[in-house]
PDB file of N, CA, C and O in Angstrom:
ATOM      1  N   UNK A   1     110.725  65.154  41.266  1.00  0.00           N
ATOM      2  CA  UNK A   1     109.605  65.694  40.533  1.00  0.00           C
ATOM      3  C   UNK A   1     109.790  65.365  39.051  1.00  0.00           C
ATOM      4  O   UNK A   1     110.913  65.413  38.549  1.00  0.00           O
ATOM      5  N   UNK A   2     108.705  65.031  38.343  1.00  0.00           N
ATOM      6  CA  UNK A   2     108.764  64.708  36.922  1.00  0.00           C
ATOM      7  C   UNK A   2     108.994  65.959  36.087  1.00  0.00           C
ATOM      8  O   UNK A   2     108.732  67.081  36.520  1.00  0.00           O
ATOM      9  N   UNK A   3     109.493  65.731  34.874  1.00  0.00           N
ATOM     10  CA  UNK A   3     109.700  66.844  33.940  1.00  0.00           C
ATOM     11  C   UNK A   3     108.363  67.503  33.619  1.00  0.00           C
ATOM     12  O   UNK A   3     107.318  66.852  33.633  1.00  0.00           O
ATOM     13  N   UNK A   4     108.406  68.788  33.333  1.00  0.00           N
ATOM     14  CA  UNK A   4     107.207  69.554  33.004  1.00  0.00           C
ATOM     15  C   UNK A   4     107.314  70.072  31.577  1.00  0.00           C
ATOM     16  O   UNK A   4     108.404  70.400  31.107  1.00  0.00           O
ATOM     17  N   UNK A   5     106.173  70.144  30.887  1.00  0.00           N
ATOM     18  CA  UNK A   5     106.111  70.656  29.519  1.00  0.00           C
ATOM     19  C   UNK A   5     105.540  72.066  29.534  1.00  0.00           C
ATOM     20  O   UNK A   5     104.582  72.347  30.253  1.00  0.00           O
ATOM     21  N   UNK A   6     106.127  72.948  28.743  1.00  0.00           N
ATOM     22  CA  UNK A   6     105.681  74.325  28.602  1.00  0.00           C
ATOM     23  C   UNK A   6     105.669  74.677  27.127  1.00  0.00           C
ATOM     24  O   UNK A   6     106.484  74.162  26.362  1.00  0.00           O
ATOM     25  N   UNK A   7     104.753  75.550  26.714  1.00  0.00           N
ATOM     26  CA  UNK A   7     104.711  76.051  25.350  1.00  0.00           C
ATOM     27  C   UNK A   7     104.696  77.579  25.422  1.00  0.00           C
ATOM     28  O   UNK A   7     103.898  78.174  26.146  1.00  0.00           O
ATOM     29  N   UNK A   8     105.589  78.193  24.663  1.00  0.00           N
ATOM     30  CA  UNK A   8     105.718  79.648  24.662  1.00  0.00           C
ATOM     31  C   UNK A   8     105.694  80.182  23.235  1.00  0.00           C
ATOM     32  O   UNK A   8     106.199  79.546  22.311  1.00  0.00           O
ATOM     33  N   UNK A   9     105.102  81.358  23.072  1.00  0.00           N
ATOM     34  CA  UNK A   9     105.335  82.168  21.889  1.00  0.00           C
ATOM     35  C   UNK A   9     106.476  83.094  22.268  1.00  0.00           C
ATOM     36  O   UNK A   9     106.372  83.861  23.226  1.00  0.00           O
ATOM     37  N   UNK A  10     107.569  83.021  21.514  1.00  0.00           N
ATOM     38  CA  UNK A  10     108.776  83.769  21.850  1.00  0.00           C
ATOM     39  C   UNK A  10     109.033  84.801  20.758  1.00  0.00           C
ATOM     40  O   UNK A  10     109.222  84.449  19.594  1.00  0.00           O
ATOM     41  N   UNK A  11     109.039  86.072  21.139  1.00  0.00           N
ATOM     42  CA  UNK A  11     109.420  87.134  20.217  1.00  0.00           C
ATOM     43  C   UNK A  11     110.914  87.363  20.409  1.00  0.00           C
ATOM     44  O   UNK A  11     111.396  87.473  21.537  1.00  0.00           O
ATOM     45  N   UNK A  12     111.644  87.434  19.291  1.00  0.00           N
ATOM     46  CA  UNK A  12     113.097  87.520  19.377  1.00  0.00           C
ATOM     47  C   UNK A  12     113.661  88.267  18.179  1.00  0.00           C
ATOM     48  O   UNK A  12     112.962  88.528  17.200  1.00  0.00           O
ATOM     49  N   UNK A  13     114.931  88.602  18.278  1.00  0.00           N
ATOM     50  CA  UNK A  13     115.701  89.129  17.148  1.00  0.00           C
ATOM     51  C   UNK A  13     117.038  88.400  17.123  1.00  0.00           C
ATOM     52  O   UNK A  13     117.531  87.917  18.143  1.00  0.00           O
ATOM     53  N   UNK A  14     117.606  88.337  15.927  1.00  0.00           N
ATOM     54  CA  UNK A  14     118.968  87.852  15.768  1.00  0.00           C
ATOM     55  C   UNK A  14     119.802  89.102  15.508  1.00  0.00           C
ATOM     56  O   UNK A  14     119.619  89.788  14.502  1.00  0.00           O
ATOM     57  N   UNK A  15     120.710  89.383  16.419  1.00  0.00           N
ATOM     58  CA  UNK A  15     121.499  90.618  16.344  1.00  0.00           C
ATOM     59  C   UNK A  15     122.285  90.685  15.044  1.00  0.00           C
ATOM     60  O   UNK A  15     122.816  89.685  14.561  1.00  0.00           O
ATOM     61  N   UNK A  16     122.342  91.873  14.501  1.00  0.00           N
ATOM     62  CA  UNK A  16     123.090  92.145  13.271  1.00  0.00           C
ATOM     63  C   UNK A  16     124.349  92.928  13.633  1.00  0.00           C
ATOM     64  O   UNK A  16     124.407  93.554  14.691  1.00  0.00           O
ATOM     65  N   UNK A  17     125.357  92.896  12.760  1.00  0.00           N
ATOM     66  CA  UNK A  17     126.526  93.752  13.003  1.00  0.00           C
ATOM     67  C   UNK A  17     126.086  95.217  13.108  1.00  0.00           C
ATOM     68  O   UNK A  17     125.039  95.592  12.579  1.00  0.00           O
ATOM     69  N   UNK A  18     126.868  96.023  13.777  1.00  0.00           N
ATOM     70  CA  UNK A  18     126.507  97.413  14.050  1.00  0.00           C
ATOM     71  C   UNK A  18     126.200  98.236  12.801  1.00  0.00           C
ATOM     72  O   UNK A  18     125.418  99.185  12.870  1.00  0.00           O
ATOM     73  N   UNK A  19     126.792  97.894  11.678  1.00  0.00           N
ATOM     74  CA  UNK A  19     126.583  98.683  10.472  1.00  0.00           C
ATOM     75  C   UNK A  19     125.367  98.242   9.660  1.00  0.00           C
ATOM     76  O   UNK A  19     125.142  98.753   8.563  1.00  0.00           O
ATOM     77  N   UNK A  20     124.588  97.307  10.178  1.00  0.00           N
ATOM     78  CA  UNK A  20     123.409  96.798   9.485  1.00  0.00           C
ATOM     79  C   UNK A  20     122.142  97.463  10.022  1.00  0.00           C
ATOM     80  O   UNK A  20     122.149  98.010  11.125  1.00  0.00           O
ATOM     81  N   UNK A  21     121.048  97.419   9.241  1.00  0.00           N
ATOM     82  CA  UNK A  21     119.781  97.966   9.744  1.00  0.00           C
ATOM     83  C   UNK A  21     119.302  97.181  10.970  1.00  0.00           C
ATOM     84  O   UNK A  21     119.802  96.097  11.270  1.00  0.00           O
ATOM     85  N   UNK A  22     118.334  97.754  11.660  1.00  0.00           N
ATOM     86  CA  UNK A  22     117.775  97.092  12.854  1.00  0.00           C
ATOM     87  C   UNK A  22     117.286  95.694  12.489  1.00  0.00           C
ATOM     88  O   UNK A  22     116.696  95.502  11.425  1.00  0.00           O
ATOM     89  N   UNK A  23     117.525  94.721  13.360  1.00  0.00           N
ATOM     90  CA  UNK A  23     117.111  93.356  13.055  1.00  0.00           C
ATOM     91  C   UNK A  23     115.590  93.210  13.060  1.00  0.00           C
ATOM     92  O   UNK A  23     114.872  93.945  13.738  1.00  0.00           O
ATOM     93  N   UNK A  24     115.132  92.247  12.286  1.00  0.00           N
ATOM     94  CA  UNK A  24     113.703  91.955  12.176  1.00  0.00           C
ATOM     95  C   UNK A  24     113.228  91.218  13.431  1.00  0.00           C
ATOM     96  O   UNK A  24     113.862  90.264  13.882  1.00  0.00           O
ATOM     97  N   UNK A  25     112.111  91.672  13.981  1.00  0.00           N
ATOM     98  CA  UNK A  25     111.499  90.951  15.103  1.00  0.00           C
ATOM     99  C   UNK A  25     110.728  89.765  14.549  1.00  0.00           C
ATOM    100  O   UNK A  25     109.991  89.894  13.571  1.00  0.00           O
ATOM    101  N   UNK A  26     110.898  88.627  15.168  1.00  0.00           N
ATOM    102  CA  UNK A  26     110.216  87.406  14.741  1.00  0.00           C
ATOM    103  C   UNK A  26     109.568  86.756  15.944  1.00  0.00           C
ATOM    104  O   UNK A  26     109.919  87.044  17.088  1.00  0.00           O
ATOM    105  N   UNK A  27     108.620  85.877  15.674  1.00  0.00           N
ATOM    106  CA  UNK A  27     107.978  85.109  16.743  1.00  0.00           C
ATOM    107  C   UNK A  27     107.918  83.652  16.325  1.00  0.00           C
ATOM    108  O   UNK A  27     107.541  83.336  15.196  1.00  0.00           O
ATOM    109  N   UNK A  28     108.288  82.771  17.234  1.00  0.00           N
ATOM    110  CA  UNK A  28     108.163  81.329  17.038  1.00  0.00           C
ATOM    111  C   UNK A  28     107.513  80.720  18.267  1.00  0.00           C
ATOM    112  O   UNK A  28     107.693  81.207  19.383  1.00  0.00           O
ATOM    113  N   UNK A  29     106.764  79.658  18.056  1.00  0.00           N
ATOM    114  CA  UNK A  29     106.211  78.891  19.174  1.00  0.00           C
ATOM    115  C   UNK A  29     107.196  77.772  19.480  1.00  0.00           C
ATOM    116  O   UNK A  29     107.595  77.021  18.590  1.00  0.00           O
ATOM    117  N   UNK A  30     107.579  77.670  20.735  1.00  0.00           N
ATOM    118  CA  UNK A  30     108.506  76.617  21.146  1.00  0.00           C
ATOM    119  C   UNK A  30     107.909  75.810  22.289  1.00  0.00           C
ATOM    120  O   UNK A  30     107.219  76.339  23.160  1.00  0.00           O
ATOM    121  N   UNK A  31     108.195  74.522  22.258  1.00  0.00           N
ATOM    122  CA  UNK A  31     107.795  73.634  23.349  1.00  0.00           C
ATOM    123  C   UNK A  31     109.049  73.311  24.141  1.00  0.00           C
ATOM    124  O   UNK A  31     110.082  72.950  23.578  1.00  0.00           O
ATOM    125  N   UNK A  32     108.943  73.445  25.442  1.00  0.00           N
ATOM    126  CA  UNK A  32     110.092  73.299  26.327  1.00  0.00           C
ATOM    127  C   UNK A  32     109.799  72.216  27.350  1.00  0.00           C
ATOM    128  O   UNK A  32     108.717  72.176  27.937  1.00  0.00           O
ATOM    129  N   UNK A  33     110.770  71.343  27.558  1.00  0.00           N
ATOM    130  CA  UNK A  33     110.696  70.368  28.637  1.00  0.00           C
ATOM    131  C   UNK A  33     111.674  70.794  29.707  1.00  0.00           C
ATOM    132  O   UNK A  33     112.876  70.897  29.461  1.00  0.00           O
ATOM    133  N   UNK A  34     111.157  71.038  30.888  1.00  0.00           N
ATOM    134  CA  UNK A  34     111.999  71.426  32.019  1.00  0.00           C
ATOM    135  C   UNK A  34     112.303  70.163  32.813  1.00  0.00           C
ATOM    136  O   UNK A  34     111.401  69.607  33.440  1.00  0.00           O
ATOM    137  N   UNK A  35     113.554  69.695  32.802  1.00  0.00           N
ATOM    138  CA  UNK A  35     113.881  68.440  33.480  1.00  0.00           C
ATOM    139  C   UNK A  35     113.836  68.520  35.007  1.00  0.00           C
ATOM    140  O   UNK A  35     113.757  67.492  35.681  1.00  0.00           O
ATOM    141  N   UNK A  36     113.885  69.726  35.547  1.00  0.00           N
ATOM    142  CA  UNK A  36     113.899  69.893  37.003  1.00  0.00           C
ATOM    143  C   UNK A  36     112.993  71.053  37.399  1.00  0.00           C
ATOM    144  O   UNK A  36     113.470  72.077  37.888  1.00  0.00           O
ATOM    145  N   UNK A  37     111.666  70.893  37.187  1.00  0.00           N
ATOM    146  CA  UNK A  37     110.771  72.014  37.462  1.00  0.00           C
ATOM    147  C   UNK A  37     110.720  72.347  38.952  1.00  0.00           C
ATOM    148  O   UNK A  37     110.804  71.472  39.813  1.00  0.00           O
ATOM    149  N   UNK A  38     110.580  73.629  39.219  1.00  0.00           N
ATOM    150  CA  UNK A  38     110.433  74.110  40.585  1.00  0.00           C
ATOM    151  C   UNK A  38     108.968  74.498  40.803  1.00  0.00           C
ATOM    152  O   UNK A  38     108.327  74.996  39.878  1.00  0.00           O
ATOM    153  N   UNK A  39     108.434  74.285  41.986  1.00  0.00           N
ATOM    154  CA  UNK A  39     107.038  74.659  42.245  1.00  0.00           C
ATOM    155  C   UNK A  39     106.790  76.137  41.939  1.00  0.00           C
ATOM    156  O   UNK A  39     107.615  76.991  42.266  1.00  0.00           O
ATOM    157  N   UNK A  40     105.643  76.436  41.307  1.00  0.00           N
ATOM    158  CA  UNK A  40     105.221  77.803  41.008  1.00  0.00           C
ATOM    159  C   UNK A  40     106.211  78.541  40.110  1.00  0.00           C
ATOM    160  O   UNK A  40     106.337  79.762  40.206  1.00  0.00           O
ATOM    161  N   UNK A  41     106.911  77.820  39.242  1.00  0.00           N
ATOM    162  CA  UNK A  41     107.931  78.446  38.417  1.00  0.00           C
ATOM    163  C   UNK A  41     107.974  77.785  37.047  1.00  0.00           C
ATOM    164  O   UNK A  41     107.713  76.589  36.917  1.00  0.00           O
ATOM    165  N   UNK A  42     108.300  78.561  36.035  1.00  0.00           N
ATOM    166  CA  UNK A  42     108.514  78.021  34.699  1.00  0.00           C
ATOM    167  C   UNK A  42     109.963  77.603  34.541  1.00  0.00           C
ATOM    168  O   UNK A  42     110.744  77.681  35.489  1.00  0.00           O
ATOM    169  N   UNK A  43     110.323  77.160  33.349  1.00  0.00           N
ATOM    170  CA  UNK A  43     111.704  76.722  33.115  1.00  0.00           C
ATOM    171  C   UNK A  43     112.678  77.895  33.123  1.00  0.00           C
ATOM    172  O   UNK A  43     112.297  79.047  32.913  1.00  0.00           O
ATOM    173  N   UNK A  44     113.914  77.577  33.364  1.00  0.00           N
ATOM    174  CA  UNK A  44     114.974  78.595  33.343  1.00  0.00           C
ATOM    175  C   UNK A  44     115.083  79.184  31.941  1.00  0.00           C
ATOM    176  O   UNK A  44     114.834  78.494  30.952  1.00  0.00           O
ATOM    177  N   UNK A  45     115.449  80.440  31.859  1.00  0.00           N
ATOM    178  CA  UNK A  45     115.558  81.120  30.565  1.00  0.00           C
ATOM    179  C   UNK A  45     116.569  80.424  29.660  1.00  0.00           C
ATOM    180  O   UNK A  45     116.401  80.440  28.440  1.00  0.00           O
ATOM    181  N   UNK A  46     117.604  79.817  30.214  1.00  0.00           N
ATOM    182  CA  UNK A  46     118.592  79.113  29.395  1.00  0.00           C
ATOM    183  C   UNK A  46     117.950  77.935  28.659  1.00  0.00           C
ATOM    184  O   UNK A  46     118.315  77.643  27.521  1.00  0.00           O
ATOM    185  N   UNK A  47     117.013  77.269  29.293  1.00  0.00           N
ATOM    186  CA  UNK A  47     116.316  76.146  28.654  1.00  0.00           C
ATOM    187  C   UNK A  47     115.463  76.666  27.498  1.00  0.00           C
ATOM    188  O   UNK A  47     115.419  76.056  26.430  1.00  0.00           O
ATOM    189  N   UNK A  48     114.792  77.786  27.713  1.00  0.00           N
ATOM    190  CA  UNK A  48     113.963  78.389  26.659  1.00  0.00           C
ATOM    191  C   UNK A  48     114.861  78.861  25.509  1.00  0.00           C
ATOM    192  O   UNK A  48     114.513  78.682  24.342  1.00  0.00           O
ATOM    193  N   UNK A  49     115.990  79.451  25.824  1.00  0.00           N
ATOM    194  CA  UNK A  49     116.930  79.950  24.819  1.00  0.00           C
ATOM    195  C   UNK A  49     117.414  78.796  23.938  1.00  0.00           C
ATOM    196  O   UNK A  49     117.461  78.933  22.716  1.00  0.00           O
ATOM    197  N   UNK A  50     117.771  77.674  24.538  1.00  0.00           N
ATOM    198  CA  UNK A  50     118.213  76.496  23.766  1.00  0.00           C
ATOM    199  C   UNK A  50     117.099  75.974  22.874  1.00  0.00           C
ATOM    200  O   UNK A  50     117.334  75.632  21.716  1.00  0.00           O
ATOM    201  N   UNK A  51     115.883  75.912  23.413  1.00  0.00           N
ATOM    202  CA  UNK A  51     114.739  75.432  22.624  1.00  0.00           C
ATOM    203  C   UNK A  51     114.460  76.374  21.458  1.00  0.00           C
ATOM    204  O   UNK A  51     114.103  75.923  20.370  1.00  0.00           O
ATOM    205  N   UNK A  52     114.620  77.675  21.673  1.00  0.00           N
ATOM    206  CA  UNK A  52     114.415  78.641  20.599  1.00  0.00           C
ATOM    207  C   UNK A  52     115.459  78.462  19.507  1.00  0.00           C
ATOM    208  O   UNK A  52     115.120  78.465  18.323  1.00  0.00           O
ATOM    209  N   UNK A  53     116.723  78.307  19.884  1.00  0.00           N
ATOM    210  CA  UNK A  53     117.767  78.081  18.867  1.00  0.00           C
ATOM    211  C   UNK A  53     117.447  76.845  18.031  1.00  0.00           C
ATOM    212  O   UNK A  53     117.616  76.866  16.812  1.00  0.00           O
ATOM    213  N   UNK A  54     116.993  75.780  18.663  1.00  0.00           N
ATOM    214  CA  UNK A  54     116.637  74.558  17.938  1.00  0.00           C
ATOM    215  C   UNK A  54     115.450  74.801  17.009  1.00  0.00           C
ATOM    216  O   UNK A  54     115.442  74.314  15.878  1.00  0.00           O
ATOM    217  N   UNK A  55     114.451  75.545  17.471  1.00  0.00           N
ATOM    218  CA  UNK A  55     113.282  75.850  16.638  1.00  0.00           C
ATOM    219  C   UNK A  55     113.685  76.684  15.426  1.00  0.00           C
ATOM    220  O   UNK A  55     113.166  76.472  14.331  1.00  0.00           O
ATOM    221  N   UNK A  56     114.600  77.627  15.609  1.00  0.00           N
ATOM    222  CA  UNK A  56     115.088  78.433  14.486  1.00  0.00           C
ATOM    223  C   UNK A  56     115.852  77.544  13.506  1.00  0.00           C
ATOM    224  O   UNK A  56     115.689  77.668  12.293  1.00  0.00           O
ATOM    225  N   UNK A  57     116.678  76.656  14.029  1.00  0.00           N
ATOM    226  CA  UNK A  57     117.447  75.750  13.162  1.00  0.00           C
ATOM    227  C   UNK A  57     116.527  74.943  12.264  1.00  0.00           C
ATOM    228  O   UNK A  57     116.810  74.757  11.080  1.00  0.00           O
ATOM    229  N   UNK A  58     115.419  74.463  12.828  1.00  0.00           N
ATOM    230  CA  UNK A  58     114.471  73.656  12.055  1.00  0.00           C
ATOM    231  C   UNK A  58     113.637  74.506  11.098  1.00  0.00           C
ATOM    232  O   UNK A  58     113.384  74.093   9.966  1.00  0.00           O
ATOM    233  N   UNK A  59     113.210  75.684  11.539  1.00  0.00           N
ATOM    234  CA  UNK A  59     112.294  76.510  10.747  1.00  0.00           C
ATOM    235  C   UNK A  59     113.002  77.346   9.682  1.00  0.00           C
ATOM    236  O   UNK A  59     112.444  77.582   8.611  1.00  0.00           O
ATOM    237  N   UNK A  60     114.220  77.792   9.965  1.00  0.00           N
ATOM    238  CA  UNK A  60     114.896  78.723   9.064  1.00  0.00           C
ATOM    239  C   UNK A  60     116.410  78.529   9.164  1.00  0.00           C
ATOM    240  O   UNK A  60     117.090  79.291   9.851  1.00  0.00           O
ATOM    241  N   UNK A  61     116.935  77.512   8.481  1.00  0.00           N
ATOM    242  CA  UNK A  61     118.379  77.246   8.579  1.00  0.00           C
ATOM    243  C   UNK A  61     119.249  78.438   8.188  1.00  0.00           C
ATOM    244  O   UNK A  61     120.350  78.594   8.718  1.00  0.00           O
ATOM    245  N   UNK A  62     118.779  79.273   7.281  1.00  0.00           N
ATOM    246  CA  UNK A  62     119.556  80.443   6.875  1.00  0.00           C
ATOM    247  C   UNK A  62     119.682  81.430   8.037  1.00  0.00           C
ATOM    248  O   UNK A  62     120.762  81.964   8.287  1.00  0.00           O
ATOM    249  N   UNK A  63     118.584  81.668   8.741  1.00  0.00           N
ATOM    250  CA  UNK A  63     118.637  82.554   9.914  1.00  0.00           C
ATOM    251  C   UNK A  63     119.492  81.927  11.010  1.00  0.00           C
ATOM    252  O   UNK A  63     120.241  82.624  11.694  1.00  0.00           O
ATOM    253  N   UNK A  64     119.378  80.603  11.176  1.00  0.00           N
ATOM    254  CA  UNK A  64     120.170  79.915  12.194  1.00  0.00           C
ATOM    255  C   UNK A  64     121.667  80.113  11.937  1.00  0.00           C
ATOM    256  O   UNK A  64     122.447  80.263  12.877  1.00  0.00           O
ATOM    257  N   UNK A  65     122.064  80.114  10.661  1.00  0.00           N
ATOM    258  CA  UNK A  65     123.471  80.293  10.313  1.00  0.00           C
ATOM    259  C   UNK A  65     123.993  81.668  10.732  1.00  0.00           C
ATOM    260  O   UNK A  65     125.201  81.851  10.886  1.00  0.00           O
ATOM    261  N   UNK A  66     123.095  82.630  10.916  1.00  0.00           N
ATOM    262  CA  UNK A  66     123.494  83.981  11.339  1.00  0.00           C
ATOM    263  C   UNK A  66     123.790  84.066  12.831  1.00  0.00           C
ATOM    264  O   UNK A  66     124.350  85.060  13.293  1.00  0.00           O
ATOM    265  N   UNK A  67     123.424  83.047  13.581  1.00  0.00           N
ATOM    266  CA  UNK A  67     123.671  83.042  15.029  1.00  0.00           C
ATOM    267  C   UNK A  67     125.098  82.539  15.244  1.00  0.00           C
ATOM    268  O   UNK A  67     125.350  81.334  15.245  1.00  0.00           O
ATOM    269  N   UNK A  68     126.013  83.469  15.422  1.00  0.00           N
ATOM    270  CA  UNK A  68     127.419  83.116  15.574  1.00  0.00           C
ATOM    271  C   UNK A  68     127.762  82.719  17.009  1.00  0.00           C
ATOM    272  O   UNK A  68     128.667  81.916  17.238  1.00  0.00           O
ATOM    273  N   UNK A  69     127.044  83.280  17.962  1.00  0.00           N
ATOM    274  CA  UNK A  69     127.213  82.881  19.360  1.00  0.00           C
ATOM    275  C   UNK A  69     125.870  83.132  20.056  1.00  0.00           C
ATOM    276  O   UNK A  69     125.033  83.859  19.520  1.00  0.00           O
ATOM    277  N   UNK A  70     125.649  82.552  21.225  1.00  0.00           N
ATOM    278  CA  UNK A  70     124.340  82.681  21.893  1.00  0.00           C
ATOM    279  C   UNK A  70     123.899  84.113  22.150  1.00  0.00           C
ATOM    280  O   UNK A  70     122.700  84.384  22.208  1.00  0.00           O
ATOM    281  N   UNK A  71     124.856  85.046  22.306  1.00  0.00           N
ATOM    282  CA  UNK A  71     124.490  86.441  22.550  1.00  0.00           C
ATOM    283  C   UNK A  71     123.837  87.098  21.339  1.00  0.00           C
ATOM    284  O   UNK A  71     123.215  88.152  21.472  1.00  0.00           O
ATOM    285  N   UNK A  72     123.969  86.491  20.161  1.00  0.00           N
ATOM    286  CA  UNK A  72     123.340  87.035  18.956  1.00  0.00           C
ATOM    287  C   UNK A  72     121.830  86.852  18.956  1.00  0.00           C
ATOM    288  O   UNK A  72     121.124  87.545  18.223  1.00  0.00           O
ATOM    289  N   UNK A  73     121.331  85.936  19.759  1.00  0.00           N
ATOM    290  CA  UNK A  73     119.903  85.647  19.819  1.00  0.00           C
ATOM    291  C   UNK A  73     119.320  86.318  21.064  1.00  0.00           C
ATOM    292  O   UNK A  73     119.641  85.942  22.192  1.00  0.00           O
ATOM    293  N   UNK A  74     118.463  87.313  20.845  1.00  0.00           N
ATOM    294  CA  UNK A  74     117.932  88.119  21.941  1.00  0.00           C
ATOM    295  C   UNK A  74     116.439  87.869  22.069  1.00  0.00           C
ATOM    296  O   UNK A  74     115.677  88.133  21.139  1.00  0.00           O
ATOM    297  N   UNK A  75     116.023  87.364  23.214  1.00  0.00           N
ATOM    298  CA  UNK A  75     114.603  87.161  23.497  1.00  0.00           C
ATOM    299  C   UNK A  75     114.020  88.491  23.970  1.00  0.00           C
ATOM    300  O   UNK A  75     114.518  89.104  24.914  1.00  0.00           O
ATOM    301  N   UNK A  76     112.952  88.923  23.294  1.00  0.00           N
ATOM    302  CA  UNK A  76     112.315  90.194  23.646  1.00  0.00           C
ATOM    303  C   UNK A  76     111.126  89.957  24.549  1.00  0.00           C
ATOM    304  O   UNK A  76     110.929  90.674  25.530  1.00  0.00           O
ATOM    305  N   UNK A  77     110.320  88.934  24.213  1.00  0.00           N
ATOM    306  CA  UNK A  77     109.098  88.725  24.984  1.00  0.00           C
ATOM    307  C   UNK A  77     108.734  87.250  24.958  1.00  0.00           C
ATOM    308  O   UNK A  77     108.885  86.581  23.936  1.00  0.00           O
ATOM    309  N   UNK A  78     108.253  86.749  26.089  1.00  0.00           N
ATOM    310  CA  UNK A  78     107.741  85.380  26.208  1.00  0.00           C
ATOM    311  C   UNK A  78     106.268  85.445  26.567  1.00  0.00           C
ATOM    312  O   UNK A  78     105.846  86.273  27.374  1.00  0.00           O
ATOM    313  N   UNK A  79     105.489  84.558  25.954  1.00  0.00           N
ATOM    314  CA  UNK A  79     104.080  84.454  26.332  1.00  0.00           C
ATOM    315  C   UNK A  79     103.747  82.971  26.440  1.00  0.00           C
ATOM    316  O   UNK A  79     103.790  82.243  25.449  1.00  0.00           O
ATOM    317  N   UNK A  80     103.419  82.534  27.641  1.00  0.00           N
ATOM    318  CA  UNK A  80     103.032  81.137  27.833  1.00  0.00           C
ATOM    319  C   UNK A  80     101.690  80.896  27.166  1.00  0.00           C
ATOM    320  O   UNK A  80     100.770  81.704  27.295  1.00  0.00           O
ATOM    321  N   UNK A  81     101.578  79.781  26.453  1.00  0.00           N
ATOM    322  CA  UNK A  81     100.330  79.472  25.762  1.00  0.00           C
ATOM    323  C   UNK A  81      99.569  78.358  26.440  1.00  0.00           C
ATOM    324  O   UNK A  81      98.453  78.037  26.031  1.00  0.00           O
ATOM    325  N   UNK A  82     100.146  77.757  27.472  1.00  0.00           N
ATOM    326  CA  UNK A  82      99.439  76.697  28.198  1.00  0.00           C
ATOM    327  C   UNK A  82      99.339  77.041  29.664  1.00  0.00           C
ATOM    328  O   UNK A  82      98.776  76.271  30.442  1.00  0.00           O
TER     329      UNK A  82
END
């Protein structure tokens, strides 16, 4: 099966240390290519998570620098736009 393209609005937070105020909720639009799409299914969350990290790196390098490990980036909500 050929790769499939998906576009999502992703609401997320970048986790802060425990002594910091609650993290700011943000939303970015990400385009995802699923190399192995399954019928009646979107891409795996790991693929979306990687695409989101890349979108943050491009849009806000300072925020990207705050992501020390993948667990720091928390997806709250996904909305498919296509």
